[in-house]
All heavy atoms as TSV, in Angstrom:
chain	resi	resn	atom	element	x	y	z
A	1	MET	N	N	112.705	153.470	-105.092
A	1	MET	CA	C	111.957	152.312	-104.390
A	1	MET	C	C	112.294	152.369	-102.983
A	1	MET	O	O	113.337	152.871	-102.509
A	1	MET	CB	C	112.452	150.984	-104.957
A	1	MET	CG	C	111.926	150.748	-106.404
A	1	MET	SD	S	112.291	149.032	-106.901
A	1	MET	CE	C	114.072	149.077	-106.907
A	2	LYS	N	N	111.347	151.920	-102.206
A	2	LYS	CA	C	111.562	151.868	-100.729
A	2	LYS	C	C	112.345	150.649	-100.371
A	2	LYS	O	O	112.324	149.599	-101.046
A	2	LYS	CB	C	110.202	151.830	-100.017
A	2	LYS	CG	C	109.454	153.091	-100.161
A	2	LYS	CD	C	108.136	153.054	-99.408
A	2	LYS	CE	C	107.389	154.433	-99.569
A	2	LYS	NZ	N	106.192	154.339	-98.851
A	3	TYR	N	N	113.178	150.728	-99.333
A	3	TYR	CA	C	114.069	149.721	-98.899
A	3	TYR	C	C	114.064	149.520	-97.388
A	3	TYR	O	O	114.004	150.514	-96.638
A	3	TYR	CB	C	115.519	150.045	-99.309
A	3	TYR	CG	C	116.509	149.072	-98.879
A	3	TYR	CD1	C	116.762	147.905	-99.573
A	3	TYR	CD2	C	117.301	149.370	-97.764
A	3	TYR	CE1	C	117.715	146.970	-99.178
A	3	TYR	CE2	C	118.339	148.431	-97.422
A	3	TYR	CZ	C	118.476	147.251	-98.107
A	3	TYR	OH	O	119.425	146.381	-97.701
A	4	GLY	N	N	114.061	148.311	-96.938
A	4	GLY	CA	C	114.155	148.075	-95.494
A	4	GLY	C	C	114.318	146.627	-95.159
A	4	GLY	O	O	113.811	145.732	-95.905
A	5	TYR	N	N	115.110	146.297	-94.135
A	5	TYR	CA	C	115.329	145.003	-93.764
A	5	TYR	C	C	115.865	144.101	-94.812
A	5	TYR	O	O	115.491	142.937	-94.956
A	5	TYR	CB	C	114.088	144.355	-93.033
A	5	TYR	CG	C	113.692	145.141	-91.866
A	5	TYR	CD1	C	112.557	145.840	-91.789
A	5	TYR	CD2	C	114.368	145.038	-90.692
A	5	TYR	CE1	C	112.037	146.560	-90.742
A	5	TYR	CE2	C	114.046	145.682	-89.439
A	5	TYR	CZ	C	112.861	146.491	-89.619
A	5	TYR	OH	O	112.439	147.125	-88.451
A	6	LEU	N	N	116.695	144.572	-95.641
A	6	LEU	CA	C	117.389	143.962	-96.843
A	6	LEU	C	C	116.426	143.547	-97.956
A	6	LEU	O	O	116.715	142.737	-98.781
A	6	LEU	CB	C	118.096	142.677	-96.308
A	6	LEU	CG	C	119.110	142.894	-95.208
A	6	LEU	CD1	C	119.722	141.589	-94.784
A	6	LEU	CD2	C	120.244	143.889	-95.687
A	7	TRP	N	N	115.291	144.200	-97.996
A	7	TRP	CA	C	114.238	144.032	-99.043
A	7	TRP	C	C	113.937	145.283	-99.784
A	7	TRP	O	O	113.900	146.387	-99.093
A	7	TRP	CB	C	112.986	143.400	-98.558
A	7	TRP	CG	C	113.070	142.017	-97.943
A	7	TRP	CD1	C	113.461	141.705	-96.656
A	7	TRP	CD2	C	112.930	140.787	-98.645
A	7	TRP	NE1	N	113.541	140.325	-96.581
A	7	TRP	CE2	C	113.180	139.759	-97.672
A	7	TRP	CE3	C	112.535	140.509	-99.984
A	7	TRP	CZ2	C	113.071	138.481	-98.107
A	7	TRP	CZ3	C	112.487	139.186	-100.324
A	7	TRP	CH2	C	112.755	138.117	-99.406
A	8	TRP	N	N	113.681	145.144	-101.111
A	8	TRP	CA	C	113.313	146.337	-101.892
A	8	TRP	C	C	111.748	146.175	-102.217
A	8	TRP	O	O	111.410	145.066	-102.561
A	8	TRP	CB	C	114.042	146.422	-103.219
A	8	TRP	CG	C	115.466	146.724	-103.061
A	8	TRP	CD1	C	116.490	145.854	-102.923
A	8	TRP	CD2	C	116.040	148.008	-102.990
A	8	TRP	NE1	N	117.689	146.512	-102.843
A	8	TRP	CE2	C	117.485	147.830	-102.849
A	8	TRP	CE3	C	115.579	149.326	-103.108
A	8	TRP	CZ2	C	118.292	148.900	-102.807
A	8	TRP	CZ3	C	116.442	150.343	-103.040
A	8	TRP	CH2	C	117.801	150.188	-102.923
A	9	ILE	N	N	111.012	147.189	-101.975
A	9	ILE	CA	C	109.611	147.160	-102.423
A	9	ILE	C	C	109.475	147.612	-103.799
A	9	ILE	O	O	109.751	148.756	-104.152
A	9	ILE	CB	C	108.664	148.034	-101.419
A	9	ILE	CG1	C	108.844	147.608	-100.011
A	9	ILE	CG2	C	107.243	148.055	-101.887
A	9	ILE	CD1	C	108.257	148.487	-99.034
A	10	ILE	N	N	109.114	146.641	-104.663
A	10	ILE	CA	C	109.002	146.973	-106.098
A	10	ILE	C	C	107.725	147.742	-106.402
A	10	ILE	O	O	107.716	148.716	-107.064
A	10	ILE	CB	C	109.001	145.615	-106.923
A	10	ILE	CG1	C	110.307	144.894	-106.672
A	10	ILE	CG2	C	108.783	145.879	-108.414
A	10	ILE	CD1	C	111.501	145.604	-107.157
A	11	ASP	N	N	106.526	147.222	-105.912
A	11	ASP	CA	C	105.245	147.862	-106.216
A	11	ASP	C	C	104.407	147.762	-104.937
A	11	ASP	O	O	103.957	146.712	-104.526
A	11	ASP	CB	C	104.571	147.149	-107.362
A	11	ASP	CG	C	103.307	147.748	-107.868
A	11	ASP	OD1	O	102.665	148.392	-107.045
A	11	ASP	OD2	O	103.039	147.560	-109.001
A	12	GLU	N	N	104.154	148.855	-104.311
A	12	GLU	CA	C	103.322	148.926	-103.112
A	12	GLU	C	C	101.912	148.487	-103.255
A	12	GLU	O	O	101.286	147.903	-102.457
A	12	GLU	CB	C	103.356	150.268	-102.495
A	12	GLU	CG	C	104.604	150.642	-101.843
A	12	GLU	CD	C	104.550	152.001	-101.079
A	12	GLU	OE1	O	103.885	152.084	-100.059
A	12	GLU	OE2	O	105.203	152.936	-101.497
A	13	ASN	N	N	101.321	148.827	-104.509
A	13	ASN	CA	C	99.987	148.418	-104.802
A	13	ASN	C	C	99.784	146.856	-104.933
A	13	ASN	O	O	98.766	146.340	-104.443
A	13	ASN	CB	C	99.430	149.063	-106.048
A	13	ASN	CG	C	99.406	150.622	-105.929
A	13	ASN	OD1	O	99.156	151.112	-104.857
A	13	ASN	ND2	N	99.716	151.330	-107.036
A	14	GLU	N	N	100.728	146.293	-105.514
A	14	GLU	CA	C	100.766	144.859	-105.732
A	14	GLU	C	C	101.275	144.146	-104.469
A	14	GLU	O	O	100.954	142.970	-104.263
A	14	GLU	CB	C	101.633	144.447	-106.902
A	14	GLU	CG	C	101.025	144.214	-108.175
A	14	GLU	CD	C	101.860	143.552	-109.229
A	14	GLU	OE1	O	103.078	143.404	-108.956
A	14	GLU	OE2	O	101.378	143.194	-110.274
A	15	GLY	N	N	102.084	144.801	-103.712
A	15	GLY	CA	C	102.719	144.185	-102.531
A	15	GLY	C	C	103.983	143.330	-102.914
A	15	GLY	O	O	104.372	142.512	-102.109
A	16	SER	N	N	104.513	143.620	-104.155
A	16	SER	CA	C	105.672	142.800	-104.552
A	16	SER	C	C	106.879	143.382	-103.966
A	16	SER	O	O	107.076	144.684	-103.869
A	16	SER	CB	C	105.772	142.759	-106.048
A	16	SER	OG	O	105.894	143.989	-106.614
A	17	TYR	N	N	107.922	142.548	-103.618
A	17	TYR	CA	C	109.169	142.888	-103.057
A	17	TYR	C	C	110.203	141.961	-103.498
A	17	TYR	O	O	109.983	140.924	-103.958
A	17	TYR	CB	C	109.080	143.109	-101.556
A	17	TYR	CG	C	108.478	142.003	-100.852
A	17	TYR	CD1	C	109.241	140.999	-100.218
A	17	TYR	CD2	C	107.071	141.822	-100.709
A	17	TYR	CE1	C	108.681	139.951	-99.496
A	17	TYR	CE2	C	106.504	140.777	-100.025
A	17	TYR	CZ	C	107.399	139.858	-99.419
A	17	TYR	OH	O	106.802	138.736	-98.757
A	18	VAL	N	N	111.478	142.420	-103.294
A	18	VAL	CA	C	112.612	141.590	-103.789
A	18	VAL	C	C	113.805	141.764	-102.836
A	18	VAL	O	O	114.108	142.854	-102.303
A	18	VAL	CB	C	112.966	142.004	-105.185
A	18	VAL	CG1	C	113.511	143.435	-105.394
A	18	VAL	CG2	C	114.000	141.006	-105.870
A	19	ALA	N	N	114.519	140.652	-102.724
A	19	ALA	CA	C	115.812	140.687	-101.956
A	19	ALA	C	C	116.855	140.494	-103.024
A	19	ALA	O	O	116.812	139.581	-103.858
A	19	ALA	CB	C	115.952	139.542	-100.915
A	20	ILE	N	N	117.885	141.370	-103.080
A	20	ILE	CA	C	118.904	141.293	-104.096
A	20	ILE	C	C	120.253	141.037	-103.392
A	20	ILE	O	O	120.728	141.925	-102.601
A	20	ILE	CB	C	118.944	142.617	-104.903
A	20	ILE	CG1	C	117.592	142.856	-105.581
A	20	ILE	CG2	C	120.079	142.592	-105.911
A	20	ILE	CD1	C	117.529	144.195	-106.245
A	21	GLY	N	N	120.798	139.971	-103.616
A	21	GLY	CA	C	122.069	139.573	-102.966
A	21	GLY	C	C	123.289	139.782	-103.883
A	21	GLY	O	O	123.177	140.325	-104.878
A	22	ASN	N	N	124.405	139.316	-103.352
A	22	ASN	CA	C	125.578	139.461	-104.067
A	22	ASN	C	C	125.662	138.601	-105.284
A	22	ASN	O	O	125.274	137.530	-105.339
A	22	ASN	CB	C	126.761	139.093	-103.082
A	22	ASN	CG	C	128.198	139.518	-103.646
A	22	ASN	OD1	O	128.218	140.423	-104.433
A	22	ASN	ND2	N	129.135	138.827	-103.204
A	23	SER	N	N	126.243	139.189	-106.369
A	23	SER	CA	C	126.480	138.471	-107.624
A	23	SER	C	C	125.184	137.915	-108.276
A	23	SER	O	O	125.310	136.917	-109.029
A	23	SER	CB	C	127.434	137.300	-107.449
A	23	SER	OG	O	128.721	137.916	-107.046
A	24	GLY	N	N	124.050	138.474	-108.044
A	24	GLY	CA	C	122.857	138.086	-108.853
A	24	GLY	C	C	121.969	137.157	-108.083
A	24	GLY	O	O	120.980	136.662	-108.713
A	25	ASN	N	N	122.173	136.890	-106.868
A	25	ASN	CA	C	121.247	136.046	-106.156
A	25	ASN	C	C	120.061	136.942	-105.727
A	25	ASN	O	O	120.202	137.988	-105.205
A	25	ASN	CB	C	121.792	135.513	-104.816
A	25	ASN	CG	C	123.005	134.615	-105.164
A	25	ASN	OD1	O	122.869	133.715	-105.932
A	25	ASN	ND2	N	124.160	134.855	-104.560
A	26	VAL	N	N	118.880	136.522	-106.232
A	26	VAL	CA	C	117.630	137.314	-106.087
A	26	VAL	C	C	116.511	136.453	-105.644
A	26	VAL	O	O	116.389	135.283	-106.028
A	26	VAL	CB	C	117.304	137.972	-107.514
A	26	VAL	CG1	C	116.026	138.754	-107.408
A	26	VAL	CG2	C	118.376	138.784	-107.979
A	27	ILE	N	N	115.642	137.000	-104.746
A	27	ILE	CA	C	114.292	136.408	-104.405
A	27	ILE	C	C	113.302	137.465	-104.612
A	27	ILE	O	O	113.347	138.591	-104.045
A	27	ILE	CB	C	114.368	136.068	-102.836
A	27	ILE	CG1	C	115.447	135.117	-102.557
A	27	ILE	CG2	C	112.932	135.402	-102.523
A	27	ILE	CD1	C	115.633	134.911	-101.026
A	28	TYR	N	N	112.377	137.120	-105.534
A	28	TYR	CA	C	111.187	138.042	-105.746
A	28	TYR	C	C	109.948	137.397	-105.280
A	28	TYR	O	O	109.686	136.233	-105.524
A	28	TYR	CB	C	111.178	138.244	-107.326
A	28	TYR	CG	C	109.888	138.898	-107.781
A	28	TYR	CD1	C	109.874	140.361	-107.825
A	28	TYR	CD2	C	108.833	138.227	-108.274
A	28	TYR	CE1	C	108.700	141.025	-108.280
A	28	TYR	CE2	C	107.604	138.907	-108.714
A	28	TYR	CZ	C	107.637	140.225	-108.682
A	28	TYR	OH	O	106.484	140.887	-109.085
A	29	ILE	N	N	109.088	138.205	-104.652
A	29	ILE	CA	C	107.885	137.704	-104.091
A	29	ILE	C	C	106.717	138.593	-104.497
A	29	ILE	O	O	106.860	139.884	-104.386
A	29	ILE	CB	C	107.974	137.635	-102.585
A	29	ILE	CG1	C	109.077	136.620	-102.225
A	29	ILE	CG2	C	106.602	137.170	-101.973
A	29	ILE	CD1	C	109.359	136.557	-100.716
A	30	ASN	N	N	105.628	138.018	-105.031
A	30	ASN	CA	C	104.421	138.823	-105.440
A	30	ASN	C	C	103.247	138.039	-104.769
A	30	ASN	O	O	102.775	137.203	-105.447
A	30	ASN	CB	C	104.333	138.954	-106.932
A	30	ASN	CG	C	103.185	139.836	-107.318
A	30	ASN	OD1	O	102.147	139.852	-106.640
A	30	ASN	ND2	N	103.362	140.550	-108.321
A	31	PRO	N	N	102.800	138.451	-103.599
A	31	PRO	CA	C	101.632	137.744	-102.978
A	31	PRO	C	C	100.370	137.863	-103.825
A	31	PRO	O	O	99.609	136.893	-103.751
A	31	PRO	CB	C	101.525	138.528	-101.643
A	31	PRO	CG	C	102.834	139.224	-101.439
A	31	PRO	CD	C	103.331	139.499	-102.774
A	32	GLN	N	N	100.165	138.936	-104.449
A	32	GLN	CA	C	98.948	139.078	-105.319
A	32	GLN	C	C	98.831	137.964	-106.314
A	32	GLN	O	O	97.733	137.484	-106.644
A	32	GLN	CB	C	98.839	140.485	-105.888
A	32	GLN	CG	C	97.563	140.811	-106.536
A	32	GLN	CD	C	97.487	142.230	-107.031
A	32	GLN	OE1	O	98.551	142.889	-107.198
A	32	GLN	NE2	N	96.281	142.725	-107.307
A	33	LYS	N	N	99.968	137.719	-106.959
A	33	LYS	CA	C	100.016	136.764	-108.102
A	33	LYS	C	C	100.313	135.360	-107.526
A	33	LYS	O	O	100.396	134.369	-108.300
A	33	LYS	CB	C	101.037	137.116	-109.139
A	33	LYS	CG	C	100.719	138.396	-109.906
A	33	LYS	CD	C	101.763	138.649	-110.915
A	33	LYS	CE	C	101.416	139.926	-111.713
A	33	LYS	NZ	N	102.473	140.315	-112.572
A	34	GLU	N	N	100.536	135.166	-106.179
A	34	GLU	CA	C	100.993	133.983	-105.586
A	34	GLU	C	C	102.241	133.489	-106.291
A	34	GLU	O	O	102.298	132.330	-106.729
A	34	GLU	CB	C	99.879	132.998	-105.543
A	34	GLU	CG	C	98.698	133.355	-104.724
A	34	GLU	CD	C	97.553	132.314	-104.719
A	34	GLU	OE1	O	97.772	131.275	-105.343
A	34	GLU	OE2	O	96.607	132.574	-103.968
A	35	LEU	N	N	103.189	134.331	-106.489
A	35	LEU	CA	C	104.371	134.026	-107.278
A	35	LEU	C	C	105.640	134.301	-106.428
A	35	LEU	O	O	105.812	135.266	-105.758
A	35	LEU	CB	C	104.466	134.899	-108.515
A	35	LEU	CG	C	105.729	134.814	-109.381
A	35	LEU	CD1	C	105.638	133.404	-110.028
A	35	LEU	CD2	C	105.632	135.920	-110.477
A	36	VAL	N	N	106.543	133.294	-106.454
A	36	VAL	CA	C	107.905	133.438	-105.768
A	36	VAL	C	C	108.875	132.964	-106.826
A	36	VAL	O	O	108.753	131.909	-107.422
A	36	VAL	CB	C	108.036	132.507	-104.517
A	36	VAL	CG1	C	109.468	132.658	-104.027
A	36	VAL	CG2	C	107.068	133.015	-103.392
A	37	VAL	N	N	109.948	133.825	-107.057
A	37	VAL	CA	C	111.010	133.502	-108.028
A	37	VAL	C	C	112.306	133.612	-107.329
A	37	VAL	O	O	112.583	134.602	-106.683
A	37	VAL	CB	C	110.953	134.378	-109.264
A	37	VAL	CG1	C	112.098	134.101	-110.210
A	37	VAL	CG2	C	109.607	134.354	-109.963
A	38	ALA	N	N	113.155	132.577	-107.411
A	38	ALA	CA	C	114.511	132.647	-106.836
A	38	ALA	C	C	115.444	132.446	-107.968
A	38	ALA	O	O	115.375	131.578	-108.728
A	38	ALA	CB	C	114.651	131.551	-105.743
A	39	VAL	N	N	116.534	133.273	-108.014
A	39	VAL	CA	C	117.567	133.192	-109.013
A	39	VAL	C	C	118.880	133.155	-108.231
A	39	VAL	O	O	119.167	133.979	-107.417
A	39	VAL	CB	C	117.577	134.436	-109.971
A	39	VAL	CG1	C	118.704	134.367	-110.958
A	39	VAL	CG2	C	116.209	134.622	-110.661
A	40	SER	N	N	119.618	132.083	-108.622
A	40	SER	CA	C	120.918	131.934	-108.029
A	40	SER	C	C	121.938	131.807	-109.084
A	40	SER	O	O	121.850	130.883	-109.958
A	40	SER	CB	C	120.978	130.678	-107.085
A	40	SER	OG	O	122.313	130.502	-106.595
A	41	GLY	N	N	122.748	132.802	-109.226
A	41	GLY	CA	C	123.697	132.746	-110.307
A	41	GLY	C	C	124.734	133.936	-110.243
A	41	GLY	O	O	124.698	134.708	-109.285
A	42	TYR	N	N	125.593	133.986	-111.175
A	42	TYR	CA	C	126.573	135.043	-111.274
A	42	TYR	C	C	126.162	136.149	-112.236
A	42	TYR	O	O	126.117	135.836	-113.450
A	42	TYR	CB	C	127.898	134.417	-111.675
A	42	TYR	CG	C	129.064	135.389	-111.526
A	42	TYR	CD1	C	129.584	135.763	-110.300
A	42	TYR	CD2	C	129.635	136.025	-112.656
A	42	TYR	CE1	C	130.622	136.645	-110.225
A	42	TYR	CE2	C	130.575	136.879	-112.569
A	42	TYR	CZ	C	131.133	137.219	-111.279
A	42	TYR	OH	O	132.129	138.137	-111.186
A	43	PHE	N	N	125.738	137.272	-111.786
A	43	PHE	CA	C	125.232	138.387	-112.587
A	43	PHE	C	C	125.926	139.569	-112.036
A	43	PHE	O	O	125.570	140.102	-111.058
A	43	PHE	CB	C	123.682	138.451	-112.416
A	43	PHE	CG	C	123.050	139.413	-113.353
A	43	PHE	CD1	C	123.000	139.261	-114.712
A	43	PHE	CD2	C	122.476	140.532	-112.771
A	43	PHE	CE1	C	122.323	140.170	-115.480
A	43	PHE	CE2	C	121.822	141.457	-113.619
A	43	PHE	CZ	C	121.770	141.281	-114.953
A	44	LYS	N	N	126.963	140.085	-112.731
A	44	LYS	CA	C	127.858	141.070	-112.172
A	44	LYS	C	C	127.422	142.555	-112.338
A	44	LYS	O	O	128.026	143.397	-111.741
A	44	LYS	CB	C	129.268	140.846	-112.660
A	44	LYS	CG	C	130.314	141.449	-111.847
A	44	LYS	CD	C	130.351	141.094	-110.399
A	44	LYS	CE	C	131.461	141.737	-109.610
A	44	LYS	NZ	N	131.325	141.549	-108.225
A	45	PRO	N	N	126.550	142.864	-113.239
A	45	PRO	CA	C	126.213	144.338	-113.463
A	45	PRO	C	C	125.805	144.987	-112.138
A	45	PRO	O	O	125.628	144.327	-111.127
A	45	PRO	CB	C	125.123	144.271	-114.469
A	45	PRO	CG	C	125.237	143.033	-115.198
A	45	PRO	CD	C	125.774	142.070	-114.172
A	46	THR	N	N	125.487	146.262	-112.196
A	46	THR	CA	C	125.128	147.004	-111.077
A	46	THR	C	C	123.819	146.618	-110.428
A	46	THR	O	O	122.993	145.901	-111.048
A	46	THR	CB	C	124.997	148.566	-111.389
A	46	THR	OG1	O	123.764	148.668	-112.297
A	46	THR	CG2	C	126.228	149.003	-112.140
A	47	VAL	N	N	123.589	146.923	-109.251
A	47	VAL	CA	C	122.377	146.549	-108.495
A	47	VAL	C	C	121.110	146.968	-109.251
A	47	VAL	O	O	120.115	146.370	-109.296
A	47	VAL	CB	C	122.333	147.016	-107.042
A	47	VAL	CG1	C	122.240	148.457	-106.952
A	47	VAL	CG2	C	121.280	146.269	-106.309
A	48	PHE	N	N	121.210	148.212	-109.969
A	48	PHE	CA	C	120.044	148.682	-110.612
A	48	PHE	C	C	119.711	147.869	-111.802
A	48	PHE	O	O	118.524	147.754	-112.173
A	48	PHE	CB	C	120.260	150.187	-110.908
A	48	PHE	CG	C	120.349	150.976	-109.696
A	48	PHE	CD1	C	121.571	151.544	-109.336
A	48	PHE	CD2	C	119.239	151.249	-108.869
A	48	PHE	CE1	C	121.700	152.268	-108.218
A	48	PHE	CE2	C	119.376	152.072	-107.793
A	48	PHE	CZ	C	120.582	152.497	-107.408
A	49	ASP	N	N	120.661	147.249	-112.469
A	49	ASP	CA	C	120.412	146.366	-113.559
A	49	ASP	C	C	119.573	145.183	-113.046
A	49	ASP	O	O	118.660	144.637	-113.713
A	49	ASP	CB	C	121.631	145.790	-114.233
A	49	ASP	CG	C	122.411	146.897	-114.924
A	49	ASP	OD1	O	121.776	147.906	-115.363
A	49	ASP	OD2	O	123.691	146.761	-115.065
A	50	ARG	N	N	119.899	144.660	-111.885
A	50	ARG	CA	C	119.147	143.532	-111.349
A	50	ARG	C	C	117.708	143.874	-110.898
A	50	ARG	O	O	116.792	143.103	-111.002
A	50	ARG	CB	C	119.862	143.009	-110.035
A	50	ARG	CG	C	121.131	142.282	-110.473
A	50	ARG	CD	C	121.867	141.760	-109.301
A	50	ARG	NE	N	122.633	142.890	-108.729
A	50	ARG	CZ	C	123.595	142.683	-107.848
A	50	ARG	NH1	N	123.900	141.544	-107.350
A	50	ARG	NH2	N	124.196	143.771	-107.387
A	51	ILE	N	N	117.507	145.152	-110.502
A	51	ILE	CA	C	116.137	145.634	-110.166
A	51	ILE	C	C	115.321	145.690	-111.481
A	51	ILE	O	O	114.167	145.266	-111.469
A	51	ILE	CB	C	116.266	147.081	-109.540
A	51	ILE	CG1	C	116.845	146.927	-108.142
A	51	ILE	CG2	C	114.853	147.744	-109.454
A	51	ILE	CD1	C	117.248	148.249	-107.480
A	52	ASP	N	N	115.918	146.215	-112.631
A	52	ASP	CA	C	115.219	146.238	-113.858
A	52	ASP	C	C	114.860	144.772	-114.275
A	52	ASP	O	O	113.809	144.488	-114.791
A	52	ASP	CB	C	116.049	146.847	-114.966
A	52	ASP	CG	C	116.142	148.427	-114.741
A	52	ASP	OD1	O	115.269	148.916	-114.087
A	52	ASP	OD2	O	117.087	149.014	-115.304
A	53	PHE	N	N	115.703	143.818	-114.023
A	53	PHE	CA	C	115.513	142.395	-114.336
A	53	PHE	C	C	114.259	141.882	-113.604
A	53	PHE	O	O	113.466	141.194	-114.172
A	53	PHE	CB	C	116.738	141.608	-113.925
A	53	PHE	CG	C	116.556	140.142	-114.120
A	53	PHE	CD1	C	116.490	139.511	-115.352
A	53	PHE	CD2	C	116.558	139.325	-112.954
A	53	PHE	CE1	C	116.317	138.142	-115.471
A	53	PHE	CE2	C	116.357	137.960	-113.052
A	53	PHE	CZ	C	116.322	137.379	-114.348
A	54	GLN	N	N	114.065	142.313	-112.384
A	54	GLN	CA	C	112.920	141.851	-111.576
A	54	GLN	C	C	111.658	142.415	-112.033
A	54	GLN	O	O	110.583	141.843	-111.793
A	54	GLN	CB	C	113.143	142.227	-110.098
A	54	GLN	CG	C	114.277	141.388	-109.437
A	54	GLN	CD	C	114.091	139.936	-109.640
A	54	GLN	OE1	O	113.090	139.419	-109.335
A	54	GLN	NE2	N	115.143	139.338	-110.107
A	55	LYS	N	N	111.676	143.467	-112.859
A	55	LYS	CA	C	110.383	144.119	-113.359
A	55	LYS	C	C	109.818	143.210	-114.426
A	55	LYS	O	O	108.675	143.463	-114.796
A	55	LYS	CB	C	110.655	145.434	-113.843
A	55	LYS	CG	C	111.038	146.402	-112.663
A	55	LYS	CD	C	111.300	147.812	-113.208
A	55	LYS	CE	C	111.667	148.715	-111.985
A	55	LYS	NZ	N	112.048	150.051	-112.464
A	56	PHE	N	N	110.523	142.130	-114.851
A	56	PHE	CA	C	109.881	141.172	-115.798
A	56	PHE	C	C	108.711	140.452	-115.186
A	56	PHE	O	O	107.813	140.142	-115.767
A	56	PHE	CB	C	110.880	140.031	-116.191
A	56	PHE	CG	C	111.767	140.483	-117.383
A	56	PHE	CD1	C	113.130	140.278	-117.300
A	56	PHE	CD2	C	111.231	141.043	-118.453
A	56	PHE	CE1	C	114.040	140.498	-118.303
A	56	PHE	CE2	C	111.997	141.252	-119.634
A	56	PHE	CZ	C	113.466	141.056	-119.511
A	57	PHE	N	N	108.779	140.246	-113.878
A	57	PHE	CA	C	107.747	139.445	-113.245
A	57	PHE	C	C	106.541	140.327	-112.881
A	57	PHE	O	O	105.548	140.066	-112.567
A	57	PHE	CB	C	108.324	138.863	-111.918
A	57	PHE	CG	C	109.611	138.075	-112.205
A	57	PHE	CD1	C	110.745	138.529	-111.719
A	57	PHE	CD2	C	109.574	136.855	-112.871
A	57	PHE	CE1	C	111.904	137.808	-111.914
A	57	PHE	CE2	C	110.742	136.154	-113.114
A	57	PHE	CZ	C	111.930	136.668	-112.587
């Protein structure tokens, strides 16, 4: 995935991207679906587990 300015680009075609913070804090944005999801919590697995979690949206 592409990364820049603390954001990961999940899907270039959809325009969806995600900010993945420490311990599971996540902001997911999908402009095409007009969807914003914020998760604030303690989620300790690796950063790649959190990326897979974001693919739910």
